[in-house]
PDBQT receptor file of N, H, CA, C and O in Angstrom, charges set to zero:
ATOM      1  N   MET A   1       0.847  -1.160   0.000  1.00  0.00    +0.000 N 
ATOM      2  CA  MET A   1       0.000   0.000   0.000  1.00  0.00    +0.000 C 
ATOM      3  C   MET A   1       0.902   1.235   0.000  1.00  0.00    +0.000 C 
ATOM      4  O   MET A   1       1.820   1.352   0.811  1.00  0.00    +0.000 OA
ATOM      5  N   ALA A   2       0.623   2.145  -0.917  1.00  0.00    +0.000 N 
ATOM      6  H   ALA A   2      -0.123   2.050  -1.576  1.00  0.00    +0.000 HD
ATOM      7  CA  ALA A   2       1.420   3.368  -1.019  1.00  0.00    +0.000 C 
ATOM      8  C   ALA A   2       0.861   4.487  -0.148  1.00  0.00    +0.000 C 
ATOM      9  O   ALA A   2       1.618   5.324   0.343  1.00  0.00    +0.000 OA
ATOM     10  N   ALA A   3      -0.461   4.511   0.049  1.00  0.00    +0.000 N 
ATOM     11  H   ALA A   3      -1.076   3.831  -0.350  1.00  0.00    +0.000 HD
ATOM     12  CA  ALA A   3      -1.081   5.556   0.866  1.00  0.00    +0.000 C 
ATOM     13  C   ALA A   3      -2.461   5.099   1.319  1.00  0.00    +0.000 C 
ATOM     14  O   ALA A   3      -3.090   4.258   0.677  1.00  0.00    +0.000 OA
ATOM     15  N   ALA A   4      -2.924   5.662   2.432  1.00  0.00    +0.000 N 
ATOM     16  H   ALA A   4      -2.413   6.345   2.953  1.00  0.00    +0.000 HD
ATOM     17  CA  ALA A   4      -4.268   5.377   2.929  1.00  0.00    +0.000 C 
ATOM     18  C   ALA A   4      -4.758   6.600   3.699  1.00  0.00    +0.000 C 
ATOM     19  O   ALA A   4      -3.976   7.291   4.352  1.00  0.00    +0.000 OA
ATOM     20  N   GLY A   5      -6.064   6.856   3.615  1.00  0.00    +0.000 N 
ATOM     21  H   GLY A   5      -6.699   6.295   3.085  1.00  0.00    +0.000 HD
ATOM     22  CA  GLY A   5      -6.616   7.988   4.339  1.00  0.00    +0.000 C 
ATOM     23  C   GLY A   5      -8.110   8.086   4.135  1.00  0.00    +0.000 C 
ATOM     24  O   GLY A   5      -8.734   7.193   3.561  1.00  0.00    +0.000 OA
ATOM     25  N   HIS A   6      -8.678   9.183   4.612  1.00  0.00    +0.000 N 
ATOM     26  H   HIS A   6      -8.172   9.909   5.078  1.00  0.00    +0.000 HD
ATOM     27  CA  HIS A   6     -10.111   9.415   4.436  1.00  0.00    +0.000 C 
ATOM     28  C   HIS A   6     -10.332  10.892   4.161  1.00  0.00    +0.000 C 
ATOM     29  O   HIS A   6      -9.466  11.723   4.435  1.00  0.00    +0.000 OA
ATOM     30  N   THR A   7     -11.496  11.211   3.618  1.00  0.00    +0.000 N 
ATOM     31  H   THR A   7     -12.200  10.536   3.396  1.00  0.00    +0.000 HD
ATOM     32  CA  THR A   7     -11.799  12.593   3.264  1.00  0.00    +0.000 C 
ATOM     33  C   THR A   7     -12.519  13.301   4.402  1.00  0.00    +0.000 C 
ATOM     34  O   THR A   7     -13.315  12.705   5.128  1.00  0.00    +0.000 OA
ATOM     35  N   GLU A   8     -12.222  14.577   4.535  1.00  0.00    +0.000 N 
ATOM     36  H   GLU A   8     -11.576  15.062   3.945  1.00  0.00    +0.000 HD
ATOM     37  CA  GLU A   8     -12.935  15.450   5.459  1.00  0.00    +0.000 C 
ATOM     38  C   GLU A   8     -13.570  16.614   4.716  1.00  0.00    +0.000 C 
ATOM     39  O   GLU A   8     -14.443  17.291   5.258  1.00  0.00    +0.000 OA
ATOM     40  N   LEU A   9     -13.141  16.854   3.482  1.00  0.00    +0.000 N 
ATOM     41  H   LEU A   9     -12.431  16.304   3.042  1.00  0.00    +0.000 HD
ATOM     42  CA  LEU A   9     -13.687  17.903   2.625  1.00  0.00    +0.000 C 
ATOM     43  C   LEU A   9     -14.200  17.268   1.349  1.00  0.00    +0.000 C 
ATOM     44  O   LEU A   9     -13.830  16.142   1.018  1.00  0.00    +0.000 OA
ATOM     45  N   GLY A  10     -15.041  17.976   0.641  1.00  0.00    +0.000 N 
ATOM     46  H   GLY A  10     -15.342  18.891   0.911  1.00  0.00    +0.000 HD
ATOM     47  CA  GLY A  10     -15.615  17.415  -0.579  1.00  0.00    +0.000 C 
ATOM     48  C   GLY A  10     -16.556  16.293  -0.203  1.00  0.00    +0.000 C 
ATOM     49  O   GLY A  10     -17.305  16.415   0.766  1.00  0.00    +0.000 OA
ATOM     50  N   PRO A  11     -16.534  15.191  -0.958  1.00  0.00    +0.000 N 
ATOM     51  CA  PRO A  11     -17.372  14.046  -0.573  1.00  0.00    +0.000 C 
ATOM     52  C   PRO A  11     -16.883  13.505   0.782  1.00  0.00    +0.000 C 
ATOM     53  O   PRO A  11     -15.769  12.990   0.874  1.00  0.00    +0.000 OA
ATOM     54  N   LEU A  12     -17.692  13.619   1.805  1.00  0.00    +0.000 N 
ATOM     55  H   LEU A  12     -18.597  14.037   1.729  1.00  0.00    +0.000 HD
ATOM     56  CA  LEU A  12     -17.257  13.280   3.164  1.00  0.00    +0.000 C 
ATOM     57  C   LEU A  12     -17.216  11.781   3.416  1.00  0.00    +0.000 C 
ATOM     58  O   LEU A  12     -17.934  10.999   2.793  1.00  0.00    +0.000 OA
ATOM     59  N   ASN A  13     -16.358  11.414   4.345  1.00  0.00    +0.000 N 
ATOM     60  H   ASN A  13     -15.775  12.049   4.851  1.00  0.00    +0.000 HD
ATOM     61  CA  ASN A  13     -16.286  10.052   4.876  1.00  0.00    +0.000 C 
ATOM     62  C   ASN A  13     -15.960   8.994   3.831  1.00  0.00    +0.000 C 
ATOM     63  O   ASN A  13     -16.488   7.883   3.876  1.00  0.00    +0.000 OA
ATOM     64  N   GLN A  14     -15.098   9.341   2.901  1.00  0.00    +0.000 N 
ATOM     65  H   GLN A  14     -14.669  10.243   2.865  1.00  0.00    +0.000 HD
ATOM     66  CA  GLN A  14     -14.652   8.345   1.923  1.00  0.00    +0.000 C 
ATOM     67  C   GLN A  14     -13.306   7.783   2.379  1.00  0.00    +0.000 C 
ATOM     68  O   GLN A  14     -12.405   8.532   2.757  1.00  0.00    +0.000 OA
ATOM     69  N   TRP A  15     -13.183   6.465   2.338  1.00  0.00    +0.000 N 
ATOM     70  H   TRP A  15     -13.915   5.857   2.031  1.00  0.00    +0.000 HD
ATOM     71  CA  TRP A  15     -11.932   5.783   2.657  1.00  0.00    +0.000 C 
ATOM     72  C   TRP A  15     -11.183   5.623   1.344  1.00  0.00    +0.000 C 
ATOM     73  O   TRP A  15     -11.734   5.109   0.371  1.00  0.00    +0.000 OA
ATOM     74  N   ILE A  16      -9.932   6.059   1.311  1.00  0.00    +0.000 N 
ATOM     75  H   ILE A  16      -9.483   6.476   2.101  1.00  0.00    +0.000 HD
ATOM     76  CA  ILE A  16      -9.134   6.017   0.086  1.00  0.00    +0.000 C 
ATOM     77  C   ILE A  16      -7.865   5.239   0.374  1.00  0.00    +0.000 C 
ATOM     78  O   ILE A  16      -7.184   5.495   1.367  1.00  0.00    +0.000 OA
ATOM     79  N   HIS A  17      -7.549   4.291  -0.492  1.00  0.00    +0.000 N 
ATOM     80  H   HIS A  17      -8.102   4.083  -1.298  1.00  0.00    +0.000 HD
ATOM     81  CA  HIS A  17      -6.269   3.596  -0.377  1.00  0.00    +0.000 C 
ATOM     82  C   HIS A  17      -5.672   3.490  -1.770  1.00  0.00    +0.000 C 
ATOM     83  O   HIS A  17      -6.372   3.254  -2.755  1.00  0.00    +0.000 OA
ATOM     84  N   ILE A  18      -4.357   3.670  -1.827  1.00  0.00    +0.000 N 
ATOM     85  H   ILE A  18      -3.788   3.861  -1.027  1.00  0.00    +0.000 HD
ATOM     86  CA  ILE A  18      -3.625   3.680  -3.088  1.00  0.00    +0.000 C 
ATOM     87  C   ILE A  18      -2.589   2.570  -3.032  1.00  0.00    +0.000 C 
ATOM     88  O   ILE A  18      -1.781   2.498  -2.106  1.00  0.00    +0.000 OA
ATOM     89  N   TRP A  19      -2.627   1.713  -4.032  1.00  0.00    +0.000 N 
ATOM     90  H   TRP A  19      -3.283   1.771  -4.784  1.00  0.00    +0.000 HD
ATOM     91  CA  TRP A  19      -1.698   0.594  -4.128  1.00  0.00    +0.000 C 
ATOM     92  C   TRP A  19      -0.791   0.816  -5.331  1.00  0.00    +0.000 C 
ATOM     93  O   TRP A  19      -1.257   1.219  -6.397  1.00  0.00    +0.000 OA
ATOM     94  N   ALA A  20       0.488   0.557  -5.165  1.00  0.00    +0.000 N 
ATOM     95  H   ALA A  20       0.866   0.229  -4.299  1.00  0.00    +0.000 HD
ATOM     96  CA  ALA A  20       1.446   0.749  -6.262  1.00  0.00    +0.000 C 
ATOM     97  C   ALA A  20       1.742  -0.599  -6.915  1.00  0.00    +0.000 C 
ATOM     98  O   ALA A  20       2.245  -1.518  -6.269  1.00  0.00    +0.000 OA
ATOM     99  N   TYR A  21       1.429  -0.701  -8.181  1.00  0.00    +0.000 N 
ATOM    100  H   TYR A  21       1.021   0.045  -8.706  1.00  0.00    +0.000 HD
ATOM    101  CA  TYR A  21       1.719  -1.898  -8.971  1.00  0.00    +0.000 C 
ATOM    102  C   TYR A  21       2.597  -1.505 -10.140  1.00  0.00    +0.000 C 
ATOM    103  O   TYR A  21       2.584  -0.355 -10.578  1.00  0.00    +0.000 OA
ATOM    104  N   LYS A  22       3.364  -2.466 -10.646  1.00  0.00    +0.000 N 
ATOM    105  H   LYS A  22       3.374  -3.400 -10.289  1.00  0.00    +0.000 HD
ATOM    106  CA  LYS A  22       4.236  -2.217 -11.791  1.00  0.00    +0.000 C 
ATOM    107  C   LYS A  22       3.417  -1.802 -13.006  1.00  0.00    +0.000 C 
ATOM    108  O   LYS A  22       3.800  -0.893 -13.744  1.00  0.00    +0.000 OA
ATOM    109  N   ASP A  23       2.296  -2.469 -13.206  1.00  0.00    +0.000 N 
ATOM    110  H   ASP A  23       1.985  -3.207 -12.608  1.00  0.00    +0.000 HD
ATOM    111  CA  ASP A  23       1.409  -2.160 -14.325  1.00  0.00    +0.000 C 
ATOM    112  C   ASP A  23       0.042  -2.791 -14.049  1.00  0.00    +0.000 C 
ATOM    113  O   ASP A  23      -0.143  -3.457 -13.031  1.00  0.00    +0.000 OA
ATOM    114  N   ALA A  24      -0.902  -2.580 -14.947  1.00  0.00    +0.000 N 
ATOM    115  H   ALA A  24      -0.751  -2.039 -15.774  1.00  0.00    +0.000 HD
ATOM    116  CA  ALA A  24      -2.261  -3.094 -14.753  1.00  0.00    +0.000 C 
ATOM    117  C   ALA A  24      -2.274  -4.621 -14.716  1.00  0.00    +0.000 C 
ATOM    118  O   ALA A  24      -3.066  -5.214 -13.983  1.00  0.00    +0.000 OA
ATOM    119  N   ALA A  25      -1.406  -5.260 -15.496  1.00  0.00    +0.000 N 
ATOM    120  H   ALA A  25      -0.763  -4.778 -16.092  1.00  0.00    +0.000 HD
ATOM    121  CA  ALA A  25      -1.362  -6.722 -15.513  1.00  0.00    +0.000 C 
ATOM    122  C   ALA A  25      -0.999  -7.273 -14.131  1.00  0.00    +0.000 C 
ATOM    123  O   ALA A  25      -1.574  -8.268 -13.690  1.00  0.00    +0.000 OA
ATOM    124  N   GLU A  26      -0.052  -6.631 -13.450  1.00  0.00    +0.000 N 
ATOM    125  H   GLU A  26       0.415  -5.822 -13.808  1.00  0.00    +0.000 HD
ATOM    126  CA  GLU A  26       0.324  -7.079 -12.104  1.00  0.00    +0.000 C 
ATOM    127  C   GLU A  26      -0.844  -6.910 -11.138  1.00  0.00    +0.000 C 
ATOM    128  O   GLU A  26      -1.082  -7.777 -10.296  1.00  0.00    +0.000 OA
ATOM    129  N   ARG A  27      -1.569  -5.812 -11.252  1.00  0.00    +0.000 N 
ATOM    130  H   ARG A  27      -1.376  -5.108 -11.935  1.00  0.00    +0.000 HD
ATOM    131  CA  ARG A  27      -2.725  -5.582 -10.389  1.00  0.00    +0.000 C 
ATOM    132  C   ARG A  27      -3.769  -6.669 -10.582  1.00  0.00    +0.000 C 
ATOM    133  O   ARG A  27      -4.309  -7.187  -9.605  1.00  0.00    +0.000 OA
ATOM    134  N   PHE A  28      -4.064  -7.023 -11.839  1.00  0.00    +0.000 N 
ATOM    135  H   PHE A  28      -3.626  -6.601 -12.633  1.00  0.00    +0.000 HD
ATOM    136  CA  PHE A  28      -5.050  -8.068 -12.113  1.00  0.00    +0.000 C 
ATOM    137  C   PHE A  28      -4.560  -9.429 -11.630  1.00  0.00    +0.000 C 
ATOM    138  O   PHE A  28      -5.356 -10.228 -11.137  1.00  0.00    +0.000 OA
ATOM    139  N   ARG A  29      -3.263  -9.707 -11.763  1.00  0.00    +0.000 N 
ATOM    140  H   ARG A  29      -2.616  -9.058 -12.164  1.00  0.00    +0.000 HD
ATOM    141  CA  ARG A  29      -2.705 -10.976 -11.302  1.00  0.00    +0.000 C 
ATOM    142  C   ARG A  29      -2.829 -11.100  -9.782  1.00  0.00    +0.000 C 
ATOM    143  O   ARG A  29      -3.247 -12.140  -9.273  1.00  0.00    +0.000 OA
ATOM    144  N   VAL A  30      -2.466 -10.040  -9.063  1.00  0.00    +0.000 N 
ATOM    145  H   VAL A  30      -2.126  -9.195  -9.476  1.00  0.00    +0.000 HD
ATOM    146  CA  VAL A  30      -2.540 -10.052  -7.602  1.00  0.00    +0.000 C 
ATOM    147  C   VAL A  30      -3.988 -10.213  -7.150  1.00  0.00    +0.000 C 
ATOM    148  O   VAL A  30      -4.263 -10.971  -6.219  1.00  0.00    +0.000 OA
ATOM    149  N   ARG A  31      -4.918  -9.508  -7.798  1.00  0.00    +0.000 N 
ATOM    150  H   ARG A  31      -4.695  -8.892  -8.554  1.00  0.00    +0.000 HD
ATOM    151  CA  ARG A  31      -6.334  -9.606  -7.433  1.00  0.00    +0.000 C 
ATOM    152  C   ARG A  31      -6.855 -11.017  -7.699  1.00  0.00    +0.000 C 
ATOM    153  O   ARG A  31      -7.603 -11.559  -6.886  1.00  0.00    +0.000 OA
ATOM    154  N   ASP A  32      -6.471 -11.619  -8.824  1.00  0.00    +0.000 N 
ATOM    155  H   ASP A  32      -5.863 -11.180  -9.485  1.00  0.00    +0.000 HD
ATOM    156  CA  ASP A  32      -6.909 -12.986  -9.131  1.00  0.00    +0.000 C 
ATOM    157  C   ASP A  32      -6.369 -13.987  -8.116  1.00  0.00    +0.000 C 
ATOM    158  O   ASP A  32      -7.083 -14.906  -7.715  1.00  0.00    +0.000 OA
ATOM    159  N   GLU A  33      -5.107 -13.818  -7.695  1.00  0.00    +0.000 N 
ATOM    160  H   GLU A  33      -4.527 -13.071  -8.022  1.00  0.00    +0.000 HD
ATOM    161  CA  GLU A  33      -4.531 -14.703  -6.680  1.00  0.00    +0.000 C 
ATOM    162  C   GLU A  33      -5.288 -14.563  -5.353  1.00  0.00    +0.000 C 
ATOM    163  O   GLU A  33      -5.534 -15.556  -4.668  1.00  0.00    +0.000 OA
ATOM    164  N   ALA A  34      -5.652 -13.336  -4.997  1.00  0.00    +0.000 N 
ATOM    165  H   ALA A  34      -5.452 -12.530  -5.554  1.00  0.00    +0.000 HD
ATOM    166  CA  ALA A  34      -6.393 -13.110  -3.755  1.00  0.00    +0.000 C 
ATOM    167  C   ALA A  34      -7.775 -13.756  -3.825  1.00  0.00    +0.000 C 
ATOM    168  O   ALA A  34      -8.249 -14.302  -2.828  1.00  0.00    +0.000 OA
ATOM    169  N   ARG A  35      -8.426 -13.703  -4.981  1.00  0.00    +0.000 N 
ATOM    170  H   ARG A  35      -8.042 -13.260  -5.791  1.00  0.00    +0.000 HD
ATOM    171  CA  ARG A  35      -9.727 -14.358  -5.135  1.00  0.00    +0.000 C 
ATOM    172  C   ARG A  35      -9.586 -15.872  -4.987  1.00  0.00    +0.000 C 
ATOM    173  O   ARG A  35     -10.435 -16.520  -4.374  1.00  0.00    +0.000 OA
ATOM    174  N   ALA A  36      -8.513 -16.434  -5.550  1.00  0.00    +0.000 N 
ATOM    175  H   ALA A  36      -7.824 -15.907  -6.047  1.00  0.00    +0.000 HD
ATOM    176  CA  ALA A  36      -8.299 -17.877  -5.504  1.00  0.00    +0.000 C 
ATOM    177  C   ALA A  36      -8.096 -18.376  -4.077  1.00  0.00    +0.000 C 
ATOM    178  O   ALA A  36      -8.471 -19.504  -3.756  1.00  0.00    +0.000 OA
ATOM    179  N   THR A  37      -7.505 -17.546  -3.218  1.00  0.00    +0.000 N 
ATOM    180  H   THR A  37      -7.200 -16.630  -3.479  1.00  0.00    +0.000 HD
ATOM    181  CA  THR A  37      -7.262 -17.949  -1.829  1.00  0.00    +0.000 C 
ATOM    182  C   THR A  37      -8.414 -17.582  -0.908  1.00  0.00    +0.000 C 
ATOM    183  O   THR A  37      -8.410 -17.955   0.266  1.00  0.00    +0.000 OA
ATOM    184  N   GLY A  38      -9.401 -16.856  -1.425  1.00  0.00    +0.000 N 
ATOM    185  H   GLY A  38      -9.405 -16.553  -2.378  1.00  0.00    +0.000 HD
ATOM    186  CA  GLY A  38     -10.523 -16.437  -0.604  1.00  0.00    +0.000 C 
ATOM    187  C   GLY A  38     -10.279 -15.144   0.160  1.00  0.00    +0.000 C 
ATOM    188  O   GLY A  38     -11.112 -14.730   0.967  1.00  0.00    +0.000 OA
ATOM    189  N   ALA A  39      -9.132 -14.502  -0.092  1.00  0.00    +0.000 N 
ATOM    190  H   ALA A  39      -8.456 -14.838  -0.748  1.00  0.00    +0.000 HD
ATOM    191  CA  ALA A  39      -8.812 -13.256   0.604  1.00  0.00    +0.000 C 
ATOM    192  C   ALA A  39      -9.522 -12.046  -0.006  1.00  0.00    +0.000 C 
ATOM    193  O   ALA A  39      -9.572 -10.981   0.610  1.00  0.00    +0.000 OA
ATOM    194  N   TRP A  40     -10.068 -12.202  -1.205  1.00  0.00    +0.000 N 
ATOM    195  H   TRP A  40     -10.027 -13.067  -1.706  1.00  0.00    +0.000 HD
ATOM    196  CA  TRP A  40     -10.771 -11.108  -1.873  1.00  0.00    +0.000 C 
ATOM    197  C   TRP A  40     -12.066 -11.630  -2.442  1.00  0.00    +0.000 C 
ATOM    198  O   TRP A  40     -12.066 -12.737  -2.979  1.00  0.00    +0.000 OA
ATOM    199  N   PRO A  41     -13.128 -10.942  -2.367  1.00  0.00    +0.000 N 
ATOM    200  CA  PRO A  41     -13.285  -9.641  -1.726  1.00  0.00    +0.000 C 
ATOM    201  C   PRO A  41     -13.367  -9.769  -0.211  1.00  0.00    +0.000 C 
ATOM    202  O   PRO A  41     -13.771 -10.810   0.307  1.00  0.00    +0.000 OA
ATOM    203  N   PRO A  42     -12.983  -8.712   0.499  1.00  0.00    +0.000 N 
ATOM    204  CA  PRO A  42     -13.019  -8.771   1.963  1.00  0.00    +0.000 C 
ATOM    205  C   PRO A  42     -14.453  -8.782   2.481  1.00  0.00    +0.000 C 
ATOM    206  O   PRO A  42     -15.373  -8.340   1.793  1.00  0.00    +0.000 OA
ATOM    207  N   GLN A  43     -14.635  -9.286   3.687  1.00  0.00    +0.000 N 
ATOM    208  H   GLN A  43     -13.888  -9.646   4.246  1.00  0.00    +0.000 HD
ATOM    209  CA  GLN A  43     -15.934  -9.238   4.340  1.00  0.00    +0.000 C 
ATOM    210  C   GLN A  43     -16.201  -7.791   4.766  1.00  0.00    +0.000 C 
ATOM    211  O   GLN A  43     -15.408  -7.215   5.510  1.00  0.00    +0.000 OA
ATOM    212  N   THR A  44     -17.289  -7.208   4.313  1.00  0.00    +0.000 N 
ATOM    213  H   THR A  44     -17.933  -7.676   3.708  1.00  0.00    +0.000 HD
ATOM    214  CA  THR A  44     -17.549  -5.792   4.585  1.00  0.00    +0.000 C 
ATOM    215  C   THR A  44     -18.663  -5.578   5.600  1.00  0.00    +0.000 C 
ATOM    216  O   THR A  44     -18.808  -4.473   6.123  1.00  0.00    +0.000 OA
ATOM    217  N   ARG A  45     -19.446  -6.600   5.889  1.00  0.00    +0.000 N 
ATOM    218  H   ARG A  45     -19.328  -7.498   5.464  1.00  0.00    +0.000 HD
ATOM    219  CA  ARG A  45     -20.570  -6.484   6.817  1.00  0.00    +0.000 C 
ATOM    220  C   ARG A  45     -21.543  -5.387   6.399  1.00  0.00    +0.000 C 
ATOM    221  O   ARG A  45     -22.171  -4.755   7.249  1.00  0.00    +0.000 OA
ATOM    222  N   GLY A  46     -21.670  -5.159   5.086  1.00  0.00    +0.000 N 
ATOM    223  H   GLY A  46     -21.160  -5.673   4.396  1.00  0.00    +0.000 HD
ATOM    224  CA  GLY A  46     -22.632  -4.195   4.577  1.00  0.00    +0.000 C 
ATOM    225  C   GLY A  46     -22.275  -2.744   4.818  1.00  0.00    +0.000 C 
ATOM    226  O   GLY A  46     -23.156  -1.885   4.759  1.00  0.00    +0.000 OA
ATOM    227  N   MET A  47     -21.016  -2.437   5.088  1.00  0.00    +0.000 N 
ATOM    228  H   MET A  47     -20.301  -3.134   5.136  1.00  0.00    +0.000 HD
ATOM    229  CA  MET A  47     -20.619  -1.062   5.395  1.00  0.00    +0.000 C 
ATOM    230  C   MET A  47     -20.528  -0.186   4.154  1.00  0.00    +0.000 C 
ATOM    231  O   MET A  47     -20.661   1.034   4.260  1.00  0.00    +0.000 OA
ATOM    232  N   PHE A  48     -20.307  -0.769   2.989  1.00  0.00    +0.000 N 
ATOM    233  H   PHE A  48     -20.199  -1.759   2.903  1.00  0.00    +0.000 HD
ATOM    234  CA  PHE A  48     -20.074   0.033   1.797  1.00  0.00    +0.000 C 
ATOM    235  C   PHE A  48     -21.356   0.298   1.035  1.00  0.00    +0.000 C 
ATOM    236  O   PHE A  48     -22.195  -0.589   0.874  1.00  0.00    +0.000 OA
ATOM    237  N   ILE A  49     -21.498   1.522   0.572  1.00  0.00    +0.000 N 
ATOM    238  H   ILE A  49     -20.817   2.242   0.704  1.00  0.00    +0.000 HD
ATOM    239  CA  ILE A  49     -22.608   1.882  -0.287  1.00  0.00    +0.000 C 
ATOM    240  C   ILE A  49     -22.191   1.705  -1.736  1.00  0.00    +0.000 C 
ATOM    241  O   ILE A  49     -22.963   1.202  -2.553  1.00  0.00    +0.000 OA
ATOM    242  N   LYS A  50     -20.970   2.118  -2.056  1.00  0.00    +0.000 N 
ATOM    243  H   LYS A  50     -20.343   2.526  -1.392  1.00  0.00    +0.000 HD
ATOM    244  CA  LYS A  50     -20.444   1.931  -3.403  1.00  0.00    +0.000 C 
ATOM    245  C   LYS A  50     -18.922   1.874  -3.342  1.00  0.00    +0.000 C 
ATOM    246  O   LYS A  50     -18.302   2.305  -2.370  1.00  0.00    +0.000 OA
ATOM    247  N   GLN A  51     -18.342   1.333  -4.401  1.00  0.00    +0.000 N 
ATOM    248  H   GLN A  51     -18.845   0.982  -5.190  1.00  0.00    +0.000 HD
ATOM    249  CA  GLN A  51     -16.896   1.233  -4.516  1.00  0.00    +0.000 C 
ATOM    250  C   GLN A  51     -16.500   1.717  -5.894  1.00  0.00    +0.000 C 
ATOM    251  O   GLN A  51     -17.165   1.406  -6.882  1.00  0.00    +0.000 OA
ATOM    252  N   GLU A  52     -15.423   2.474  -5.962  1.00  0.00    +0.000 N 
ATOM    253  H   GLU A  52     -14.883   2.727  -5.159  1.00  0.00    +0.000 HD
ATOM    254  CA  GLU A  52     -14.910   2.956  -7.236  1.00  0.00    +0.000 C 
ATOM    255  C   GLU A  52     -13.456   2.529  -7.361  1.00  0.00    +0.000 C 
ATOM    256  O   GLU A  52     -12.722   2.500  -6.373  1.00  0.00    +0.000 OA
ATOM    257  N   ASN A  53     -13.048   2.200  -8.572  1.00  0.00    +0.000 N 
ATOM    258  H   ASN A  53     -13.644   2.224  -9.374  1.00  0.00    +0.000 HD
ATOM    259  CA  ASN A  53     -11.670   1.837  -8.857  1.00  0.00    +0.000 C 
ATOM    260  C   ASN A  53     -11.138   2.752  -9.944  1.00  0.00    +0.000 C 
ATOM    261  O   ASN A  53     -11.880   3.210 -10.814  1.00  0.00    +0.000 OA
ATOM    262  N   MET A  54      -9.839   3.009  -9.879  1.00  0.00    +0.000 N 
ATOM    263  H   MET A  54      -9.236   2.638  -9.173  1.00  0.00    +0.000 HD
ATOM    264  CA  MET A  54      -9.218   3.864 -10.862  1.00  0.00    +0.000 C 
ATOM    265  C   MET A  54      -7.774   3.397 -11.066  1.00  0.00    +0.000 C 
ATOM    266  O   MET A  54      -7.049   3.198 -10.091  1.00  0.00    +0.000 OA
ATOM    267  N   LEU A  55      -7.363   3.225 -12.289  1.00  0.00    +0.000 N 
ATOM    268  H   LEU A  55      -7.953   3.387 -13.080  1.00  0.00    +0.000 HD
ATOM    269  CA  LEU A  55      -5.967   2.920 -12.596  1.00  0.00    +0.000 C 
ATOM    270  C   LEU A  55      -5.317   4.212 -13.072  1.00  0.00    +0.000 C 
ATOM    271  O   LEU A  55      -5.777   4.827 -14.033  1.00  0.00    +0.000 OA
ATOM    272  N   VAL A  56      -4.250   4.620 -12.400  1.00  0.00    +0.000 N 
ATOM    273  H   VAL A  56      -3.876   4.120 -11.619  1.00  0.00    +0.000 HD
ATOM    274  CA  VAL A  56      -3.574   5.876 -12.737  1.00  0.00    +0.000 C 
ATOM    275  C   VAL A  56      -2.083   5.633 -12.900  1.00  0.00    +0.000 C 
ATOM    276  O   VAL A  56      -1.550   4.633 -12.418  1.00  0.00    +0.000 OA
ATOM    277  N   VAL A  57      -1.417   6.550 -13.579  1.00  0.00    +0.000 N 
ATOM    278  H   VAL A  57      -1.850   7.363 -13.970  1.00  0.00    +0.000 HD
ATOM    279  CA  VAL A  57       0.017   6.459 -13.833  1.00  0.00    +0.000 C 
ATOM    280  C   VAL A  57       0.693   7.611 -13.106  1.00  0.00    +0.000 C 
ATOM    281  O   VAL A  57       0.219   8.744 -13.188  1.00  0.00    +0.000 OA
ATOM    282  N   PRO A  58       1.804   7.352 -12.386  1.00  0.00    +0.000 N 
ATOM    283  CA  PRO A  58       2.484   8.435 -11.674  1.00  0.00    +0.000 C 
ATOM    284  C   PRO A  58       3.093   9.454 -12.638  1.00  0.00    +0.000 C 
ATOM    285  O   PRO A  58       3.511   9.106 -13.743  1.00  0.00    +0.000 OA
ATOM    286  N   VAL A  59       3.135  10.711 -12.208  1.00  0.00    +0.000 N 
ATOM    287  H   VAL A  59       2.795  10.993 -11.311  1.00  0.00    +0.000 HD
ATOM    288  CA  VAL A  59       3.748  11.757 -13.026  1.00  0.00    +0.000 C 
ATOM    289  C   VAL A  59       5.248  11.511 -13.151  1.00  0.00    +0.000 C 
ATOM    290  O   VAL A  59       5.816  10.713 -12.405  1.00  0.00    +0.000 OA
ATOM    291  N   SER A  60       5.879  12.189 -14.087  1.00  0.00    +0.000 N 
ATOM    292  H   SER A  60       5.418  12.836 -14.693  1.00  0.00    +0.000 HD
ATOM    293  CA  SER A  60       7.289  11.931 -14.406  1.00  0.00    +0.000 C 
ATOM    294  C   SER A  60       8.235  12.126 -13.219  1.00  0.00    +0.000 C 
ATOM    295  O   SER A  60       9.269  11.461 -13.156  1.00  0.00    +0.000 OA
ATOM    296  N   PHE A  61       7.912  13.020 -12.273  1.00  0.00    +0.000 N 
ATOM    297  H   PHE A  61       7.072  13.560 -12.324  1.00  0.00    +0.000 HD
ATOM    298  CA  PHE A  61       8.805  13.292 -11.138  1.00  0.00    +0.000 C 
ATOM    299  C   PHE A  61       8.473  12.449  -9.898  1.00  0.00    +0.000 C 
ATOM    300  O   PHE A  61       9.103  12.624  -8.855  1.00  0.00    +0.000 OA
ATOM    301  N   SER A  62       7.515  11.558  -9.993  1.00  0.00    +0.000 N 
ATOM    302  H   SER A  62       7.003  11.416 -10.841  1.00  0.00    +0.000 HD
ATOM    303  CA  SER A  62       7.106  10.755  -8.842  1.00  0.00    +0.000 C 
ATOM    304  C   SER A  62       8.141   9.693  -8.495  1.00  0.00    +0.000 C 
ATOM    305  O   SER A  62       8.720   9.090  -9.399  1.00  0.00    +0.000 OA
ATOM    306  N   PRO A  63       8.391   9.448  -7.207  1.00  0.00    +0.000 N 
ATOM    307  CA  PRO A  63       9.310   8.372  -6.817  1.00  0.00    +0.000 C 
ATOM    308  C   PRO A  63       8.738   6.987  -7.137  1.00  0.00    +0.000 C 
ATOM    309  O   PRO A  63       9.472   6.000  -7.103  1.00  0.00    +0.000 OA
ATOM    310  N   LEU A  64       7.436   6.899  -7.449  1.00  0.00    +0.000 N 
ATOM    311  H   LEU A  64       6.840   7.701  -7.477  1.00  0.00    +0.000 HD
ATOM    312  CA  LEU A  64       6.835   5.616  -7.810  1.00  0.00    +0.000 C 
ATOM    313  C   LEU A  64       7.163   5.219  -9.247  1.00  0.00    +0.000 C 
ATOM    314  O   LEU A  64       6.852   4.098  -9.652  1.00  0.00    +0.000 OA
ATOM    315  N   ARG A  65       7.768   6.084 -10.013  1.00  0.00    +0.000 N 
ATOM    316  H   ARG A  65       8.020   6.994  -9.684  1.00  0.00    +0.000 HD
ATOM    317  CA  ARG A  65       8.126   5.771 -11.408  1.00  0.00    +0.000 C 
ATOM    318  C   ARG A  65       9.189   4.725 -11.441  1.00  0.00    +0.000 C 
ATOM    319  O   ARG A  65       9.627   4.324 -12.519  1.00  0.00    +0.000 OA
TER     320      ARG A  65
């Protein structure tokens, strides 16, 4: 995990976590492995109303490059 936090401004009470992967293929591979072991999706106990996903690329000066 590269970062984790929640919002206090804008859309309130959103939990945000950012994971750093080499590329989209690695992200899909890791997610598929987690599904195979039963680790994904996590048990949420009905806490989530919606979930959004986004694949982004770090800017040229980012240490994640």
